[in-house]
Structures are given as C-alpha cells and as structure tokens.
C-alpha positions as CSV (number, residue, x, y, z in Angstrom):
1,M,98.0,54.2,92.2
2,R,98.0,57.2,90.1
3,A,101.0,58.7,91.5
4,T,103.5,57.0,89.2
5,G,103.1,59.1,86.6
6,T,104.4,61.4,88.1
7,G,108.6,61.6,87.9
8,I,108.1,61.2,84.1
9,A,105.7,64.1,84.1
10,V,107.8,65.8,86.0
11,L,110.5,65.3,83.6
12,A,108.5,66.7,80.8
13,A,107.2,69.4,82.8
14,G,110.7,70.3,84.7
15,L,111.3,70.3,80.7
16,V,108.6,72.5,79.4
17,A,109.5,74.7,82.7
18,T,113.0,75.0,81.5
19,A,111.8,76.3,77.7
20,C,111.0,79.4,78.7
21,S,114.8,80.7,77.3
22,S,115.8,80.8,74.2
23,G,118.2,79.1,71.9
24,T,120.5,75.6,72.6
25,D,122.6,75.4,75.8
26,E,125.0,74.7,74.3
27,S,127.4,74.9,77.5
28,A,124.8,72.4,79.2
29,V,125.1,70.1,76.3
30,D,129.2,70.3,76.7
31,A,129.1,69.9,80.6
32,A,127.6,67.5,80.1
33,R,128.8,65.4,77.7
34,S,132.3,66.3,78.9
35,S,130.9,64.6,82.5
36,A,129.8,61.6,81.0
37,Y,133.1,61.5,79.1
38,A,135.3,61.7,82.6
39,S,132.8,59.1,84.2
40,L,133.6,56.7,81.4
41,T,137.4,57.4,81.5
42,Q,137.3,56.6,85.4
43,S,135.0,53.1,84.9
44,S,137.2,50.3,86.0
45,L,137.8,46.8,84.3
46,S,135.0,45.3,86.9
47,S,132.3,48.1,84.7
48,A,133.7,46.2,81.5
49,S,132.9,42.8,82.2
50,S,129.4,43.7,83.3
51,A,129.0,45.2,80.4
52,A,127.6,41.8,79.1
53,N,124.6,41.8,81.8
54,R,123.3,45.0,80.2
55,P,120.3,45.5,78.1
56,P,120.9,46.3,74.0
57,I,121.3,50.3,74.3
58,P,118.4,51.5,72.8
59,S,118.1,54.0,69.6
60,A,117.1,57.8,70.5
61,A,113.9,56.6,69.3
62,D,113.5,54.2,71.5
63,L,113.6,56.7,74.8
64,D,111.6,58.7,73.1
65,A,108.8,55.8,72.9
66,Q,110.0,55.3,76.7
67,I,110.1,58.6,77.5
68,K,106.4,59.5,75.4
69,R,104.7,56.0,76.6
70,A,105.1,57.3,80.5
71,L,103.1,60.0,79.5
72,D,100.2,57.4,78.9
73,P,97.3,58.5,81.3
74,N,96.4,54.9,80.4
75,L,99.8,53.4,81.6
76,P,99.5,52.3,84.7
77,D,101.2,54.3,87.8
78,S,103.8,51.1,88.4
79,D,105.0,51.1,85.0
80,R,105.3,54.7,84.8
81,T,106.9,55.0,88.1
82,A,109.5,52.1,86.7
83,L,110.9,53.9,84.2
84,I,112.7,56.2,86.7
85,Q,115.3,55.3,89.0
86,D,113.6,55.7,92.6
87,G,111.3,56.1,91.0
88,Q,108.4,55.7,93.9
89,A,109.8,58.9,95.5
90,F,107.8,60.8,92.7
91,S,104.3,59.4,93.2
92,D,103.1,62.6,95.4
93,A,104.4,64.7,92.6
94,I,102.3,63.6,89.8
95,P,99.2,65.2,89.7
96,D,101.1,68.2,90.1
97,L,103.0,67.4,86.9
98,Y,100.1,66.8,84.9
99,K,98.8,70.2,85.4
100,A,102.3,71.5,84.6
101,L,101.7,69.5,81.5
102,H,97.9,70.6,81.0
103,D,99.7,74.3,81.2
104,N,101.4,74.4,78.0
105,P,99.7,71.6,75.9
106,N,101.3,72.6,72.7
107,A,105.3,71.7,74.1
108,V,106.7,69.6,71.9
109,Y,109.5,67.4,72.9
110,G,111.7,64.2,72.6
111,V,115.0,62.3,72.6
112,T,117.3,63.2,69.5
113,D,120.0,61.1,68.1
114,P,123.1,60.8,69.0
115,V,123.0,58.2,72.3
116,F,126.1,57.8,74.1
117,D,127.1,54.9,75.7
118,N,129.2,55.4,78.3
119,H,130.2,51.5,79.1
120,D,129.5,52.7,82.9
121,G,126.0,51.8,82.9
122,T,124.9,54.4,81.5
123,L,123.7,56.2,78.4
124,T,124.1,60.2,78.1
125,A,121.5,61.7,75.3
126,T,119.9,65.2,73.7
127,M,116.0,66.0,74.8
128,K,115.1,68.7,73.1
129,L,111.6,70.7,74.0
130,D,110.0,73.3,72.2
131,K,107.0,74.8,74.9
132,S,105.5,76.3,72.6
133,G,105.5,73.9,69.6
134,T,106.2,76.1,67.3
135,G,109.8,75.6,66.7
136,E,111.3,79.5,67.7
137,N,112.3,78.7,71.7
138,V,113.6,75.0,71.7
139,R,116.0,73.9,73.8
140,T,117.6,71.3,75.0
141,S,118.6,69.4,78.0
142,I,121.2,66.4,78.9
143,V,119.7,63.2,80.9
144,H,121.4,59.7,81.5
145,F,119.8,56.9,81.5
146,I,121.1,54.0,83.7
147,D,120.9,49.8,83.9
148,I,118.9,49.3,86.6
149,D,118.1,45.3,86.7
150,G,118.0,45.3,82.9
151,M,115.9,48.0,82.0
152,W,117.5,51.4,81.3
153,K,115.8,54.2,83.9
154,I,115.7,58.1,83.4
155,S,118.7,59.4,86.1
156,R,116.9,60.9,89.0
157,N,119.7,63.5,89.4
158,D,119.2,64.2,86.3
159,L,115.3,64.4,87.1
160,C,115.6,66.5,89.5
161,G,118.0,68.9,87.8
162,I,115.6,69.6,85.4
163,L,112.8,70.4,87.7
164,R,115.2,72.5,90.1
165,S,116.3,74.9,87.0
166,A,111.7,74.7,86.5
167,D,111.8,75.7,90.0
168,Y,109.7,72.7,90.7
169,K,109.7,71.7,93.9
170,T,109.7,67.8,95.0
171,T,110.2,65.8,98.6
172,A,112.0,63.6,96.0
173,C,114.0,65.7,95.2
174,G,115.3,66.8,99.0
C-alpha cells in the first residue's frame, strides 16, 4: 500500500532533479500561462455553468500544504494517490521517488502565488524548487490542478512533464 505516495514524491523528486540548472525558467512559465489563457478562451458556456459545482479555489498556501502533506510518510498511500489525476498509475514508482527525496534532503519547494482559476475546471500555479536549499539555484515549474469529483488534483500531464525533464521514467507516463 505504500505505493500511493509515489506520484507526489515523483513530483517533488522531479522538481528536485529539474533544479539542476540555475535561474528561473521564465519562458516555461510564460508558455504555461499562455496555454492556460488559451484554454480559458476556448472553454464553453457549459464549463462556466458547471463552475458552480467546483470546489472553492484554494490559495497557494493550500496547494502547497496539499503537496507537502502527500509527502508525509504517515499518510496512507490511498490518500497520497488520491491527490493526483490517475494517481493509482504512479503507485509502482513510489520507492524510487522516496529515494530521490532521500538523495536531496535539503531541497526546499513550494507553491507560490498567484493561483489562476482557468474557469474550465483547472487551476494554474507556480511551484518553486531550491534543490540545495541555499536559495542560489531556484527553479520554477508550472503545475496545473484539475477538479475531479470535487477535489483539486495535480495534473498527470504536468507531473509526467516534470518527470521527463528530470530524466525519470515511469510506466504511468508512457
């Protein structure tokens, strides 16, 4: 059952591994925001009408707490995978993710403001990662959260993108 934490741990490990280059990847941030805005303009009226059924928009601090909670070793695996879109697909990768976190014990990461409501059942947030914990090599990554059954879950596509950029392979990402 401990396989459930893999997706979130992979996210953190991917962010840790992605932090190898220095500086903020502003072009990636701008591209993700442009994509989110394009998605917003393409959303239909039915998406707007279903907005009433969506959970409240969380703050960056709420999303940050959600990600950090998923890395708590005392959290049941089923709760951990429930935080990821198609989370069960990541269950086999959990041991590798914990190894990556163990290999980078000083890493500091978190979701920062602003959180954008894309008005289509998704949120766009920025995650910052400092692999060394010194503040000298901070990287940013865009992460989307998707409303699934009334809960904001980390996008499988974004998680897989982070993993690919960190040269981490898992069957969950194809």
